[in-house]
C-alpha positions in Angstrom: -0.4 0.3 0.3 2.4 2.6 0.7 4.5 1.8 -2.5 1.0 2.2 -4.5 0.0 5.8 -3.5 2.8 7.8 -5.1 1.9 6.1 -8.1 -1.5 6.6 -7.9 -0.6 10.3 -7.4 1.4 10.5 -10.2 -1.7 9.3 -12.4 -3.9 11.9 -11.0 -1.6 15.0 -11.5 -1.6 14.9 -15.7 -5.9 14.0 -15.2 -5.8 17.4 -12.7 -4.0 19.3 -15.3 -6.1 18.7 -17.9 -8.9 19.8 -15.4 -7.0 23.0 -14.6 -6.7 23.9 -18.3 -10.2 22.8 -19.2 -11.9 25.0 -16.2 -9.6 28.3 -18.0 -10.5 28.1 -21.1 -14.2 27.8 -20.3 -13.5 30.7 -17.7 -11.4 33.1 -20.0 -14.0 32.7 -22.3 -17.0 33.5 -20.4 -15.4 36.6 -18.1 -12.2 37.4 -20.3 -8.5 36.6 -18.9 -8.5 39.7 -17.0 -12.0 38.9 -15.4 -10.5 35.7 -14.0 -8.5 34.6 -11.3 -6.8 32.0 -9.7 -9.5 31.0 -7.4 -11.7 31.0 -9.8 -10.3 29.0 -12.1 -9.7 26.4 -8.6 -13.4 26.8 -7.8 -14.4 25.7 -11.5 -11.9 23.2 -11.6 -12.8 21.7 -7.7 -10.2 22.6 -6.1 -8.6 25.4 -4.2 -6.8 28.0 -5.8 -4.0 27.6 -4.3 -4.1 24.2 -5.2 -3.5 25.2 -8.9 0.2 26.1 -8.2 1.1 22.7 -7.7 0.8 22.6 -11.5 1.0 25.9 -12.8 3.6 29.1 -11.7 0.3 31.5 -12.1 -2.3 32.6 -14.5 -0.3 33.2 -17.4 1.4 30.1 -17.3 -1.9 28.4 -17.8 -2.7 31.1 -20.9 0.5 30.1 -22.6 0.1 26.2 -22.4 -3.2 26.8 -24.0 -2.5 28.3 -26.7 1.5 27.5 -27.8 -0.1 23.8 -26.9 -2.7 24.4 -29.3 -0.7 26.6 -32.1 1.8 23.1 -32.1 -0.7 20.7 -32.5 -2.3 22.6 -35.2 1.2 23.0 -36.8 1.7 18.8 -37.0 -1.5 18.0 -37.9 -1.4 20.5 -40.8 1.6 19.4 -41.8 0.1 15.4 -41.8 -3.1 16.0 -43.6 -0.7 17.6 -46.7 1.6 15.2 -46.4 -1.0 12.3 -46.8 -3.0 14.3 -49.5 -2.9 13.1 -53.1 -3.8 16.1 -54.9 -2.9 19.8 -53.9 -7.0 20.7 -53.8 -7.3 17.4 -51.2 -4.5 19.4 -49.2 -6.7 22.4 -48.9 -9.7 20.3 -48.5 -7.9 18.5 -45.2 -6.8 21.8 -44.2 -10.3 23.3 -43.9 -11.7 20.1 -42.5 -9.2 19.8 -39.7 -9.1 23.4 -38.9 -12.9 24.2 -38.9 -13.2 20.2 -37.4 -10.8 21.5 -34.5 -12.7 24.9 -33.9 -15.8 23.5 -33.6 -14.7 20.5 -31.1 -13.3 23.7 -28.9 -15.1 26.8 -29.9 -14.0 28.6 -26.4 -10.4 27.7 -26.9 -10.3 29.1 -30.4 -11.9 32.1 -28.7 -9.2 32.8 -26.4 -7.0 32.1 -28.9 -8.2 35.2 -30.8 -8.9 37.8 -28.6 -6.7 37.1 -25.6 -3.6 36.3 -27.0 -2.6 40.0 -26.5 -2.1 39.5 -22.8 0.7 36.8 -23.2 4.3 37.6 -23.2 6.1 39.1 -26.3 8.5 35.8 -26.5 5.4 33.7 -26.4 3.6 35.8 -28.9 6.5 35.7 -31.2 6.3 31.7 -30.9 2.9 31.5 -31.6 3.3 33.6 -34.3 6.2 31.2 -35.7 3.8 28.5 -35.6 0.5 29.8 -37.2 3.3 31.3 -40.0 4.2 28.0 -40.6 0.6 26.5 -40.1 -0.6 29.2 -43.3 2.2 28.2 -45.5 0.9 24.6 -45.7 -2.4 26.5 -46.8 -0.6 29.1 -49.0 1.3 26.3 -50.7 -1.5 24.0 -51.7 -3.6 27.3 -52.7 -1.2 28.6 -55.0 -0.8 25.0 -56.6 -4.5 25.1 -57.1 -4.7 28.7 -58.2 -1.7 29.7 -59.7 -3.4 32.5 -61.1 -3.4 34.5 -57.7 -0.5 36.2 -56.1 1.2 35.8 -52.9 -0.8 38.6 -51.5 -3.9 37.5 -52.8 -3.8 34.3 -51.7 -2.1 35.2 -47.9 -5.0 38.0 -47.5 -7.5 34.8 -49.1 -6.2 32.4 -46.2 -6.1 35.2 -43.5 -9.9 35.9 -44.5 -11.2 32.4 -43.9 -9.2 31.7 -40.8 -10.8 34.7 -39.1 -14.7 33.3 -40.8 -13.9 29.9 -39.3 -13.7 31.4 -35.6 -15.9 34.0 -36.2 -18.7 31.3 -37.2 -18.0 28.8 -35.1 -18.2 31.0 -31.9 -21.4 32.4 -32.9 -24.2 31.0 -30.9 -26.2 30.2 -33.5 -28.5 27.3 -32.3 -27.4 25.0 -34.8 -26.7 21.3 -34.2 -22.8 20.9 -34.3 -22.5 18.8 -37.7 -24.4 20.6 -39.5 -22.3 23.8 -38.5 -19.4 22.2 -39.2 -20.5 20.9 -43.0 -21.8 24.7 -43.5 -18.8 26.8 -42.5 -16.2 24.1 -44.4 -18.7 24.3 -47.3 -18.0 28.0 -47.4 -14.6 28.2 -46.5 -13.7 25.8 -49.4 -15.7 28.1 -51.8 -14.0 31.2 -50.7 -11.2 29.7 -51.7 -11.4 28.1 -54.6 -14.6 29.6 -56.2 -12.9 32.4 -58.9 -14.5 35.7 -59.4 -16.5 35.8 -62.7 
């Protein structure tokens, strides 16, 4: 029994950490980063505010981990779907489906990523910007192969526009069933990128 106790504690920690992160996302979305305290996060996670410091240095580290992990994961997954795609069109479709699906799975995190990143340190923002730039390069490569008539500036602007569209449409409380919403926004995004103006 004495030997097993530390093992049980070690197994609980990652789970508790995830609970704290989930609680923080929910509250940052509902109240804003500055309107949320460590005690609030603790209460939402079912622990005391001070107990959070066993897992995180503070609120800024929580936000940093949330956003950097999301940006890093988005880049890794984008590279995987592009590598597996049989054509530029399929690569672009896969990127759009992945992006909209991730936002729909956690709209609160997407909202926090868009509106609370300004509170991060300059160094952390620079790291996030680098992940996002590399991620968008995957989109750019697929789009310009599919539509070589686009200039670099046009293609980049279109990609930025649909990224904003995706977040805005998914986090909007439309009342739509999630699958229908994902299909709608995915279709809109693909049309915005692929339909040539007359």
